[in-house]
Structures are given as structure tokens and as C-alpha cells.
C-alpha positions as CSV (number, residue, x, y, z in Angstrom):
1,X,16.3,-56.7,-19.5
2,X,14.7,-54.9,-16.5
3,X,11.8,-57.5,-16.6
4,X,14.2,-60.4,-16.3
5,X,15.4,-60.5,-12.5
6,X,18.8,-62.0,-13.7
7,X,19.6,-59.0,-15.8
8,X,18.0,-56.1,-14.0
9,X,21.0,-55.0,-12.0
10,X,23.0,-54.7,-15.3
11,X,20.1,-52.4,-16.8
12,X,20.5,-50.2,-13.8
13,X,24.2,-50.1,-13.6
14,X,24.1,-48.6,-17.1
15,X,23.2,-45.2,-15.4
16,X,24.2,-45.9,-11.9
17,X,27.8,-47.1,-12.2
18,X,28.8,-45.8,-8.7
19,X,26.1,-48.1,-7.2
20,X,27.7,-51.1,-9.2
21,X,31.1,-50.3,-7.4
22,X,29.6,-50.6,-4.0
23,X,28.3,-53.9,-4.7
24,X,31.9,-55.2,-5.6
25,X,32.9,-54.4,-2.1
26,X,33.7,-57.3,0.4
27,X,30.5,-56.5,2.5
28,X,27.5,-56.1,0.0
29,X,23.8,-57.1,-0.4
30,X,23.9,-60.5,-2.6
31,X,23.0,-58.5,-5.8
32,X,25.8,-60.3,-7.8
33,X,24.7,-63.6,-6.5
34,X,21.2,-62.9,-7.7
35,X,19.5,-63.1,-4.3
36,X,18.6,-59.6,-4.2
37,X,17.7,-57.1,-6.9
38,X,17.3,-53.5,-7.2
39,X,13.5,-53.4,-7.2
40,X,13.8,-55.3,-3.8
41,X,14.5,-51.9,-2.5
42,X,13.7,-49.2,-5.2
43,X,10.8,-48.2,-7.3
44,X,12.4,-47.2,-10.7
45,X,9.3,-45.6,-11.8
46,X,8.9,-43.1,-9.1
47,X,8.3,-42.8,-5.4
48,X,7.6,-40.2,-2.9
49,X,10.5,-41.1,-0.9
50,X,14.1,-40.1,-1.2
51,X,16.2,-42.5,-3.4
52,X,13.0,-44.0,-5.0
53,X,12.6,-46.4,-2.1
54,X,9.9,-48.9,-1.9
55,X,8.6,-47.6,1.4
56,X,8.4,-44.1,3.0
57,X,11.9,-44.1,4.4
58,X,15.1,-46.2,4.6
59,X,14.3,-47.8,7.8
60,X,10.9,-49.1,6.7
61,X,12.6,-50.4,3.7
62,X,15.3,-52.2,5.4
63,X,12.8,-53.8,7.8
64,X,11.3,-55.5,4.6
65,X,13.9,-58.1,5.0
66,X,15.4,-57.4,8.5
67,X,12.4,-57.4,10.4
68,X,14.2,-58.7,13.4
69,X,15.8,-55.4,13.9
70,X,12.7,-53.4,14.0
71,X,11.8,-54.0,17.5
72,X,10.2,-52.6,19.6
73,X,12.6,-52.9,22.2
74,X,12.4,-52.2,25.9
75,X,15.9,-50.4,25.4
76,X,16.2,-49.0,22.1
77,X,19.5,-47.6,20.7
78,X,18.4,-44.4,19.4
79,X,20.3,-44.1,16.0
80,X,18.6,-47.4,15.0
81,X,15.2,-46.0,15.2
82,X,16.5,-42.8,13.2
83,X,18.3,-44.2,10.2
84,X,19.9,-47.4,9.4
85,X,22.4,-45.4,7.4
86,X,23.9,-43.8,10.8
87,X,25.9,-47.0,10.8
88,X,25.5,-49.1,7.6
89,X,26.1,-48.4,3.9
90,X,23.1,-49.8,2.2
91,X,24.7,-50.9,-1.1
92,X,28.0,-52.0,0.0
93,X,31.1,-51.6,2.5
94,X,34.7,-52.6,3.0
95,X,33.7,-53.2,6.7
96,X,31.7,-56.3,7.9
97,X,27.8,-56.2,8.0
98,X,27.9,-53.0,5.7
99,X,29.1,-51.0,8.6
100,X,30.2,-47.3,7.6
101,X,33.2,-47.9,9.7
102,X,34.9,-50.8,11.5
103,X,34.1,-51.1,15.4
104,X,35.2,-49.7,17.6
105,X,35.7,-46.8,15.7
106,X,32.1,-46.4,14.5
107,X,30.7,-46.7,18.0
108,X,33.1,-43.9,19.0
109,X,31.8,-41.5,16.6
110,X,29.0,-41.1,19.0
111,X,30.1,-42.7,22.5
112,X,32.8,-41.3,24.6
113,X,33.7,-42.6,28.1
114,X,30.8,-43.5,29.9
115,X,31.1,-46.5,32.3
116,X,34.5,-47.1,31.1
117,X,37.1,-45.5,28.8
118,X,36.2,-46.2,25.3
119,X,39.8,-46.3,24.0
120,X,40.3,-49.3,21.9
121,X,43.7,-50.5,23.3
122,X,43.9,-49.4,26.9
123,X,42.6,-50.8,30.2
124,X,43.3,-47.7,32.3
125,X,40.3,-46.4,34.4
126,X,38.8,-49.8,34.6
127,X,37.9,-51.3,38.0
128,X,41.0,-52.3,39.5
129,X,43.0,-50.5,36.6
130,X,43.5,-54.0,35.1
131,X,43.4,-54.7,31.3
132,X,39.9,-56.0,30.0
133,X,40.2,-58.7,27.4
134,X,37.2,-57.5,25.9
135,X,38.2,-53.8,25.6
136,X,41.7,-55.0,24.6
137,X,40.1,-57.3,21.9
138,X,39.2,-53.9,20.2
139,X,35.7,-54.2,19.7
140,X,32.6,-52.7,21.7
141,X,30.4,-55.6,20.6
142,X,32.5,-58.3,22.4
143,X,30.1,-57.0,25.2
144,X,27.6,-54.9,23.7
145,X,26.2,-57.3,21.3
146,X,22.6,-56.2,21.1
147,X,23.3,-52.9,19.5
148,X,20.0,-52.6,17.7
149,X,18.0,-53.0,21.1
150,X,17.4,-55.2,23.8
151,X,14.4,-56.6,25.8
152,X,16.5,-58.2,28.5
153,X,16.3,-56.6,32.0
154,X,19.9,-55.4,32.0
155,X,19.5,-54.4,28.4
156,X,20.0,-50.7,28.9
157,X,23.6,-51.3,28.2
158,X,22.9,-53.5,25.1
159,X,24.9,-56.4,26.6
160,X,21.9,-59.3,26.3
């Protein structure tokens, strides 16, 4: 069954039931739909990398399909260059885009008040102390949309 891409996952799940459970989550790589297989990321017969990955590390494995996230960028978001799993669950998540936590809480694990308060539901401390719709919208990515990196001249804040 491993040779047939349509039944490969079931063969892997025989020993890796915990991984199968992750693919049942709302946000997951499309293994159940048959668009991705276990061997797209893993070498079942051995590898020098942790998790038997097809490349030397997790990022290089992710970049096989997600090359647009690789960069290089003029302004890089350090966690992106270190390890994709700082923010993403590789098999599945209850949060959108395989995120380990939903935004803004994911962002706030590392970022505190810098140029504005990072409180998701408050407007205090903003210029003029006026509530900001983007901040009140409870998502850092309303403004900071280029979280992987940016080449835009104002990209240091990952907004373009």
C-alpha cells in the first residue's frame, strides 16, 4: 500500500495514529484529499534529519512547496529563518494557516508593546489615544501582512 500514493497515508497511520489525528483538524495539509502524501516531506527508509525529513531541516523541507516564503528579504522576520514550527504546526491545527495559536496571541508570545500597545482589544496609548480599527479588529496581520519578510522600503515593520 505504500507504493500506491492513494493508500500511502493509511499505511503510515498504522503506526502513526497521532499524526492521522492532526490531519483531521480544520487546518491541515491536504493529505486526506490526496494532494499531498507523507513522502512529500518524509523519507520512511531513513534520513539524517530529525523526523526523517526529505531535506536537512524543517525549513528546507517546507520550502520545497512554499518557495515564496524563502526570501531572501531585505527585512526578514527572524523566527521565519530559524524554524517554521515557531508559528506553524506541520501536520494540522485548529487555527487557520496551520498556526500554533491564533493571532494576535501568537504574535504576542514574542512581541510586546513596541510602537503601539499589543493589547488586542484596546486603543490606549495610540497616537491621540483614539481606538484604532486594526488594533480593535484583534489581528496584528491587519497591518503587518508580510510576516514572513518584506522587500518594501517601509518593510521593517512587515506592513507591505
